[in-house]
Every structure is written in C-alpha cells, then in structure tokens.
C-alpha positions as CSV (number, residue, x, y, z in Angstrom):
1,X,0.0,0.0,0.0
2,X,1.3,3.5,-0.8
3,X,0.4,7.1,-1.1
4,X,1.3,8.7,-4.5
5,X,0.0,12.2,-3.8
6,X,-0.8,14.3,-0.8
7,X,-2.5,17.7,-0.9
8,X,-3.2,19.9,2.2
9,X,-5.3,23.0,2.4
10,X,-5.4,25.0,5.6
11,X,-4.1,22.1,7.6
12,X,-1.9,22.7,10.6
13,X,1.0,24.8,9.3
14,X,0.2,24.3,5.6
15,X,-1.9,26.9,3.8
16,X,-1.6,24.9,0.6
17,X,0.9,22.2,-0.4
18,X,0.9,19.4,-3.0
19,X,3.5,16.7,-2.9
20,X,4.1,13.6,-5.1
21,X,5.7,10.6,-3.5
22,X,7.3,7.5,-4.9
23,X,7.2,4.1,-3.2
24,X,10.0,3.2,-0.9
25,X,11.4,5.5,1.8
26,X,10.6,9.2,1.9
27,X,12.5,11.4,4.4
28,X,11.4,14.9,5.5
29,X,14.3,16.9,6.8
30,X,14.1,20.2,8.7
31,X,14.7,21.8,12.1
32,X,12.2,21.2,14.9
33,X,8.9,23.1,14.6
34,X,9.0,23.4,10.8
35,X,6.0,21.1,10.0
36,X,7.5,17.7,9.3
37,X,5.3,15.8,11.7
38,X,2.2,17.6,10.3
39,X,2.7,15.7,7.1
40,X,2.7,12.3,8.8
41,X,-0.2,13.4,10.9
42,X,-2.3,14.2,7.8
43,X,-1.6,10.8,6.3
44,X,-2.4,9.0,9.5
45,X,-5.6,10.9,10.0
46,X,-7.0,9.4,6.8
47,X,-6.4,6.0,8.2
48,X,-7.8,6.4,11.7
49,X,-9.8,9.7,11.5
50,X,-8.0,11.1,14.5
51,X,-4.8,12.9,15.4
52,X,-2.1,11.2,17.4
53,X,-1.3,14.5,19.1
54,X,-4.5,16.3,20.0
55,X,-8.1,15.2,20.7
56,X,-10.0,17.8,18.8
57,X,-10.0,18.6,15.0
58,X,-10.2,22.4,15.6
59,X,-6.5,22.5,16.4
60,X,-5.7,20.9,13.0
61,X,-7.0,23.9,11.0
62,X,-4.4,26.5,9.9
63,X,-5.0,30.0,11.2
64,X,-3.6,33.1,9.6
65,X,-1.3,35.4,11.6
66,X,0.4,38.7,11.0
67,X,-0.7,42.0,9.6
68,X,-3.1,40.5,7.0
69,X,-4.9,38.2,9.4
70,X,-8.5,39.0,10.2
71,X,-9.1,37.9,13.8
72,X,-12.9,38.2,13.4
73,X,-13.0,35.9,10.3
74,X,-14.3,32.4,11.0
75,X,-11.7,29.6,10.7
76,X,-11.5,28.0,7.3
77,X,-11.9,24.3,6.7
78,X,-8.8,22.1,6.8
79,X,-8.6,19.7,3.9
80,X,-6.6,16.5,3.5
81,X,-6.5,14.8,0.1
82,X,-4.5,11.7,-0.8
83,X,-4.3,9.2,-3.6
84,X,-4.0,5.7,-2.2
85,X,-2.8,2.6,-4.1
86,X,-2.7,-1.1,-3.2
87,X,0.7,-2.7,-3.3
88,X,-0.2,-4.3,-6.6
89,X,0.0,-0.9,-8.2
90,X,3.7,-0.5,-7.5
91,X,4.7,-1.6,-11.0
92,X,1.9,0.1,-12.8
93,X,2.6,3.8,-13.5
94,X,-0.9,4.2,-15.0
95,X,-2.8,3.0,-12.0
96,X,-5.2,5.6,-10.6
97,X,-5.8,4.2,-7.1
98,X,-8.4,5.9,-4.9
99,X,-8.7,9.5,-4.0
100,X,-9.6,10.0,-0.4
101,X,-10.5,13.4,1.0
102,X,-11.7,14.8,4.3
103,X,-12.7,18.4,5.2
104,X,-12.2,19.3,8.8
105,X,-14.8,21.8,10.0
106,X,-14.4,23.5,13.4
107,X,-17.6,23.1,15.4
108,X,-19.4,21.2,12.7
109,X,-19.5,17.7,11.3
110,X,-16.6,16.9,8.9
111,X,-17.2,16.0,5.3
112,X,-15.6,13.3,3.2
113,X,-15.3,12.1,-0.3
114,X,-14.0,9.0,-2.1
115,X,-13.2,9.5,-5.8
116,X,-15.1,12.8,-5.6
117,X,-18.3,11.1,-4.3
118,X,-19.6,12.3,-1.0
119,X,-19.5,9.7,1.8
120,X,-19.7,9.7,5.5
121,X,-16.3,10.3,7.1
122,X,-16.3,6.8,8.6
123,X,-16.5,5.4,5.1
124,X,-12.8,6.3,4.7
125,X,-11.8,3.8,7.3
126,X,-10.3,0.6,5.8
127,X,-9.1,2.3,2.6
128,X,-5.7,3.3,4.0
129,X,-3.7,1.3,6.5
130,X,-0.9,3.0,8.5
131,X,1.4,2.3,11.4
132,X,2.8,5.4,13.2
133,X,5.8,5.2,15.5
134,X,6.8,8.4,17.3
135,X,8.7,9.4,20.4
136,X,5.4,9.8,22.2
137,X,4.9,6.0,21.9
138,X,7.1,5.6,25.0
139,X,3.8,6.5,26.8
140,X,2.4,3.1,25.5
141,X,4.5,1.4,28.2
142,X,5.1,4.2,30.7
143,X,1.8,6.2,30.5
144,X,-1.8,5.9,31.6
145,X,-4.1,3.1,30.5
146,X,-5.9,5.5,28.1
147,X,-2.9,5.4,25.8
148,X,-3.0,1.6,25.6
149,X,-6.7,1.6,25.1
150,X,-6.3,4.1,22.2
151,X,-3.6,1.9,20.8
152,X,-5.9,-1.1,20.7
153,X,-8.9,0.8,19.4
154,X,-7.0,2.4,16.5
155,X,-5.8,-1.0,15.3
156,X,-9.2,-2.4,15.6
157,X,-10.8,0.5,13.7
158,X,-8.5,-0.1,10.7
159,X,-9.6,-3.8,10.6
160,X,-13.2,-3.3,11.6
161,X,-14.4,0.2,10.5
162,X,-17.8,-0.3,12.1
163,X,-16.1,-0.2,15.5
164,X,-15.8,3.6,15.1
165,X,-19.6,3.8,15.4
166,X,-19.6,1.6,18.5
167,X,-16.9,3.7,20.2
168,X,-18.9,6.9,19.4
169,X,-22.1,5.4,20.7
170,X,-20.4,4.1,23.9
171,X,-18.8,7.5,24.6
172,X,-22.2,9.3,24.2
173,X,-24.2,6.8,26.3
174,X,-21.5,6.5,29.0
175,X,-21.4,10.3,29.3
176,X,-25.2,10.5,29.7
177,X,-25.3,7.6,32.2
178,X,-22.4,9.2,34.1
179,X,-24.3,12.5,34.4
180,X,-27.3,10.6,35.8
181,X,-25.1,8.8,38.4
182,X,-23.4,12.1,39.3
183,X,-26.8,13.7,39.9
184,X,-27.8,10.7,42.1
185,X,-24.7,11.0,44.2
186,X,-25.1,14.8,44.5
187,X,-28.7,14.5,45.7
188,X,-28.1,11.3,47.6
189,X,-31.3,10.1,45.9
190,X,-32.4,6.5,45.6
191,X,-31.7,4.7,42.3
192,X,-34.4,4.7,39.7
193,X,-34.0,1.2,38.4
194,X,-36.1,1.8,35.3
195,X,-34.1,4.9,34.3
196,X,-30.7,3.1,34.9
197,X,-31.8,0.0,33.1
198,X,-32.5,2.2,30.0
199,X,-29.0,3.5,30.1
200,X,-27.7,-0.1,30.6
201,X,-29.6,-1.4,27.6
202,X,-28.1,1.3,25.5
203,X,-24.6,0.9,26.9
204,X,-24.1,-2.9,26.7
205,X,-24.2,-3.6,23.0
206,X,-21.6,-1.0,22.1
207,X,-19.4,-2.1,25.1
208,X,-19.5,-5.7,24.1
209,X,-18.5,-4.9,20.5
210,X,-15.5,-2.8,21.8
211,X,-14.3,-5.3,24.3
212,X,-14.6,-8.2,21.8
213,X,-12.6,-6.3,19.2
214,X,-9.9,-5.4,21.8
215,X,-9.6,-9.0,22.9
216,X,-9.2,-10.1,19.3
217,X,-6.5,-7.5,18.6
218,X,-4.6,-8.6,21.7
219,X,-4.7,-12.3,20.5
220,X,-3.3,-11.2,17.2
221,X,-0.6,-9.1,18.7
222,X,0.5,-11.9,21.0
223,X,1.1,-14.1,18.0
224,X,3.7,-11.6,16.6
225,X,5.2,-9.9,19.7
226,X,7.7,-12.5,20.9
227,X,9.5,-12.8,17.5
228,X,9.5,-9.0,17.0
229,X,10.9,-8.4,20.5
230,X,13.8,-10.8,19.8
231,X,14.7,-9.0,16.6
232,X,14.7,-5.6,18.4
233,X,16.3,-6.6,21.7
234,X,18.8,-9.1,20.2
235,X,17.8,-11.8,22.7
236,X,14.7,-13.7,23.6
237,X,12.7,-12.7,26.6
238,X,9.2,-13.6,27.9
239,X,6.8,-10.9,26.8
240,X,3.1,-10.9,27.6
241,X,-0.1,-9.0,26.9
242,X,-3.1,-9.4,29.1
243,X,-6.5,-7.8,28.7
244,X,-7.5,-6.7,32.2
245,X,-11.1,-5.8,31.6
246,X,-13.4,-4.4,34.3
247,X,-16.1,-7.0,33.7
248,X,-14.0,-10.1,34.6
249,X,-12.3,-8.1,37.3
250,X,-15.7,-7.2,38.9
251,X,-16.9,-10.8,38.7
252,X,-13.5,-12.3,39.6
253,X,-13.8,-14.8,36.8
254,X,-11.1,-17.5,36.3
255,X,-9.0,-17.4,33.1
256,X,-10.9,-20.3,31.6
257,X,-14.2,-18.4,31.8
258,X,-12.6,-15.2,30.5
259,X,-11.6,-16.9,27.2
260,X,-15.2,-18.1,26.8
261,X,-16.5,-14.6,27.1
262,X,-14.4,-13.3,24.1
263,X,-15.7,-16.1,21.9
264,X,-19.4,-15.7,22.8
265,X,-21.0,-12.3,22.6
266,X,-24.1,-13.6,24.4
267,X,-22.0,-14.7,27.4
268,X,-20.1,-11.4,27.4
269,X,-23.5,-9.5,27.3
270,X,-24.8,-11.5,30.3
271,X,-21.5,-11.0,32.2
272,X,-21.5,-7.3,31.5
273,X,-25.0,-6.9,32.8
274,X,-24.2,-8.9,35.9
275,X,-21.1,-6.7,36.6
276,X,-23.2,-3.6,36.3
277,X,-25.7,-4.9,38.8
278,X,-23.0,-5.8,41.2
279,X,-21.5,-2.3,41.1
280,X,-24.8,-0.4,40.9
281,X,-24.8,0.7,44.5
282,X,-21.1,1.8,44.3
283,X,-21.8,3.8,41.1
284,X,-24.8,5.6,42.6
285,X,-22.7,6.5,45.7
286,X,-19.6,7.6,43.8
287,X,-21.5,9.2,40.8
288,X,-19.3,7.5,38.1
289,X,-19.4,4.6,35.7
290,X,-17.3,1.8,37.2
291,X,-17.7,-0.9,34.6
292,X,-17.0,-0.7,30.9
293,X,-14.3,-0.4,28.2
294,X,-13.3,3.0,29.6
295,X,-12.0,1.2,32.7
296,X,-10.1,-1.5,30.9
297,X,-6.3,-1.9,30.8
298,X,-3.8,-3.6,28.5
299,X,-1.2,-5.1,30.9
300,X,2.3,-5.4,29.5
301,X,4.8,-7.9,31.0
302,X,8.5,-8.5,30.4
303,X,10.4,-11.4,32.1
304,X,7.3,-12.0,34.3
305,X,7.2,-8.4,35.6
306,X,5.1,-5.4,34.6
307,X,6.9,-3.3,32.1
308,X,5.7,-0.1,33.7
309,X,7.7,0.5,36.8
310,X,10.2,-2.4,36.3
311,X,11.6,-2.1,32.8
312,X,14.7,0.1,32.1
313,X,14.5,3.0,29.7
314,X,16.1,0.9,26.9
315,X,13.7,-2.0,27.6
316,X,10.7,0.4,27.5
317,X,11.9,1.7,24.1
318,X,12.3,-1.9,22.9
319,X,8.8,-2.8,24.1
320,X,7.2,0.2,22.5
321,X,8.9,-0.4,19.2
322,X,7.9,-4.1,19.4
323,X,4.3,-3.2,19.9
324,X,4.3,-1.0,16.8
325,X,6.1,-3.6,14.6
326,X,3.8,-6.3,15.9
327,X,0.9,-3.9,14.8
328,X,2.6,-3.6,11.4
329,X,2.8,-7.4,11.0
330,X,-0.8,-7.8,12.2
331,X,-2.2,-5.3,9.7
332,X,-0.1,-6.7,6.9
333,X,-1.4,-10.2,7.5
334,X,-5.0,-9.1,7.7
335,X,-5.0,-6.8,4.7
336,X,-2.7,-9.0,2.6
337,X,-1.0,-5.7,1.9
338,X,1.7,-3.9,3.9
339,X,0.5,-0.7,5.7
340,X,2.2,2.6,5.1
341,X,4.9,3.0,7.8
342,X,5.2,6.5,9.5
343,X,8.3,7.1,11.6
344,X,8.4,10.4,13.4
345,X,12.0,11.3,14.4
346,X,12.7,7.9,15.9
347,X,16.1,6.9,14.6
348,X,17.8,9.4,16.9
349,X,16.3,7.6,19.9
350,X,17.5,4.1,18.8
351,X,20.8,2.2,19.1
352,X,22.3,0.1,16.3
353,X,20.3,-3.0,17.3
354,X,17.0,-1.3,17.2
355,X,17.8,0.6,14.1
356,X,18.5,-2.7,12.3
357,X,15.1,-4.0,13.5
358,X,13.4,-0.8,12.1
359,X,15.3,-1.2,8.8
360,X,13.8,-4.8,8.6
361,X,10.3,-3.3,8.9
362,X,11.1,-0.7,6.3
363,X,12.1,-3.4,3.9
364,X,8.7,-5.1,4.4
365,X,6.7,-2.0,3.6
366,X,5.8,-0.7,0.1
367,X,6.3,2.9,1.4
368,X,7.7,4.6,4.5
369,X,7.7,8.2,5.6
370,X,10.4,9.4,8.0
371,X,11.1,12.7,9.7
372,X,14.5,13.9,10.8
373,X,15.9,17.2,12.2
374,X,19.3,16.9,10.5
375,X,19.3,13.6,8.6
376,X,22.6,12.6,10.2
377,X,21.0,9.7,12.1
378,X,19.4,8.2,9.0
379,X,21.3,4.9,8.2
380,X,23.6,5.2,5.2
381,X,22.1,2.0,3.8
382,X,18.7,3.6,3.5
383,X,18.2,4.8,-0.1
384,X,15.3,7.4,0.0
385,X,13.7,10.4,-1.5
386,X,14.5,13.5,0.6
387,X,12.4,16.6,1.1
388,X,13.3,19.8,3.0
389,X,10.5,21.3,5.2
390,X,10.8,24.9,6.2
391,X,8.5,27.3,8.1
392,X,8.2,31.0,7.1
393,X,8.7,32.9,10.5
394,X,6.4,35.7,9.3
395,X,3.4,33.9,8.0
396,X,4.0,30.7,10.1
397,X,3.4,28.7,6.9
398,X,5.3,25.5,6.0
399,X,6.6,24.5,2.6
400,X,8.1,21.4,1.2
401,X,11.0,21.2,-1.3
402,X,11.9,18.0,-3.1
403,X,15.7,17.4,-2.8
404,X,16.1,14.2,-4.7
405,X,16.9,10.5,-4.3
406,X,19.9,8.9,-2.8
407,X,21.6,8.0,0.5
408,X,21.4,10.4,3.5
409,X,25.0,11.7,3.2
410,X,24.3,13.0,-0.4
411,X,22.0,15.7,1.1
412,X,24.1,16.7,4.2
413,X,26.8,18.7,2.4
C-alpha cells in the first residue's frame, strides 16, 4: 500500500501544499517546529480519523497570523486529500488508485469524499492502513491506561471500521449515564431502576463490541510480539499482553471463563449486565461509571514483571517499538498488503540493534515516511527520496521542497 500524492489546504502549518511521493522511503528533513510531523499526521488521519497528538479537530486547522490576518474571520476548513494505491499498483505507473478526501470543519461535522463522491467520514476507514511510531509512543508502556486503550482501538478500527460507530455510541451513552449517576450522588437520591436499566440497555451492545474487538486484537498481537521483540532486543525474553477488563475483574472470573467470554457475545453480554448490577450501589454512591471499556487496561509484561515500573529506559523503548512492529505485522497479514509506515524522528532515539530492526520493517513496507531534524541519524544503507521542510517565520506557513533520491550523506553537504 502506498500514497502517491498528498494535498493539504489550511491544515496545521500548511496553507496549501501538493507533494508527489514514490514508493520506498521518503524522508522529511528540517529543524524542529518546521512542520514535518504535520505531514505524517495528515496521512495517518485518513487511516484512523484522529490525530495522534490532539483530541479535537479544531486544532488541526491553519489560522492566519500577521498584519493581513483578520481575527474576526471564521476559521477555514482544513482539507486532506491523498491518492492511495494497493501494493499491486507499485509496478503500474498508469494506476489511478483511490482519491480520499476529508474536510475538517471546526464546530461542525466533517465532510468526506472517495473518488469525488460524497460519503460519511467513517466510510474512509479501511481504505488506507498506517502504522505510526513516534517518540510519544514511550507512553504506551510508561503512560496511563488510556494510551494503551487508544492503541488497541485504532488498530481495531482499521480492521473493523464499524467499531468507530460503537466507540462513538459508547462514549455518548456513558457520558449520559455518568451524568445521571453524578446527579444521584449529589442529591443522595435512591436509584431509579427503570431509568438506569434504560442506560444499561443502550450501553451494553456498544461495550460488548468494543471489548470483543480489543480481545481479538490482543490475541493477534500476542502471535507476533515475541518474534518481534527478539529482533529488536537481540535476545529472547518472555513478553506478555493481558486484557485486564473491568467485567471479569468485577466478577472475579477464572482465566478459563474469561476466554469463553471473548468467543461468545451472548456470554459477554450477560456477564457485563451482571457486573453492572454488582457495582450499581457503588456507582450511585460515587457518581461515576465503574464498569465498561473506559475502565479497561492492557497489561504489558517482560520477564514476568510489569513493564511499567520495572523495565529500564532501553527495555521500555524496545517494548514500545515491538508493539508498533507487531501492529505492522498484524495489519499486513489481515490486509494482505503492507501498511504505510510512518516514523516520526525515531532513529535518533535508537541504538544500532533497534535501528537494524526498524530497517527490517522498512524493507517489508511498500512505502515509508520518516522525519529527521538533521538527517545525520538516517542509516547510510537507506536509499530514500529526501524533502526539505521549512517554516516562514512571518506567516507561520510551512513549505516542502523535493531534494532528490539517494543516501542520506548526499544531502548533508
């Protein structure tokens, strides 16, 4: 899979830019803060319909600054357009691929098109597959559970686009149910069983779909993670992923029964309802939702110990990179086409062993996008197309200049 063309209008630091990309490695070089990551963010947005850096789309829209800017003018729409090709198009210069487009509208619903035909934004999901590895991914192993839940959900969304609807529905219902519980706690009022059962009936189907998808993704990752970790760390080590969900924790179910839940939606539905009933009094007293996907955790283990709190800095980096490369293998197997690999300024953080593992993944991909502040840490063996990214200090507008193809040293004179 590869992106042949990317066009941005009023996106992040780009007022307007159009770039053509070949397959293979593409390297964006420029000082920090010039707009390199914005290009990777745009490509990744088309795959998962979300930014890996901020939670709202309004911050993705370019805003004019300087003497010509009109502060009273409403923000423009940010637009991302990209032409996507399957890996089978690599040898066909006449292939047209698919044109994906999304228009980001602050405060309003986004608009999308596929091959110039209007579609719902969620219809873009599944057309482009990406794996993004960035310095922030250290939070996958050292950060809060929310980072790991997002990691699972964005993999699942690429493979099961309908999950985006379940996540949206769950978030909406959980917020409404939580508001009701908060009001109960504030007033110390008795539980209205009918009212709460209405919220439960709306919450459970979306929750079951989310939890089943996460469990399936974890099983897929487990199949790839040990081999990937050996390649990155240079030695074998017991690595483990465990889905610590709030339902089985509430019901204190043994491992044998947990596995049955993930294979049987009806059993999971019944268990979820039972867990809600068991925590009902606590929820009303505390005023929060205590059971559901928003309370779940992906537990990471290395050598029989939790990675968070026990792993060294180097081991944490190895584990984070292993998760991303396991994701790459998972998506490649399920799509029968390698995802586009996005590497945001990561070579500078890696030693020779981990760089070699990353080069292995690069060789497996049809196309890779990398960012680098200087280019000096890019391995000499990597033959790539280089681009210089610069930011105009007056207009705060980024631009992209194609430098050419070759090895990194050719462009560092």
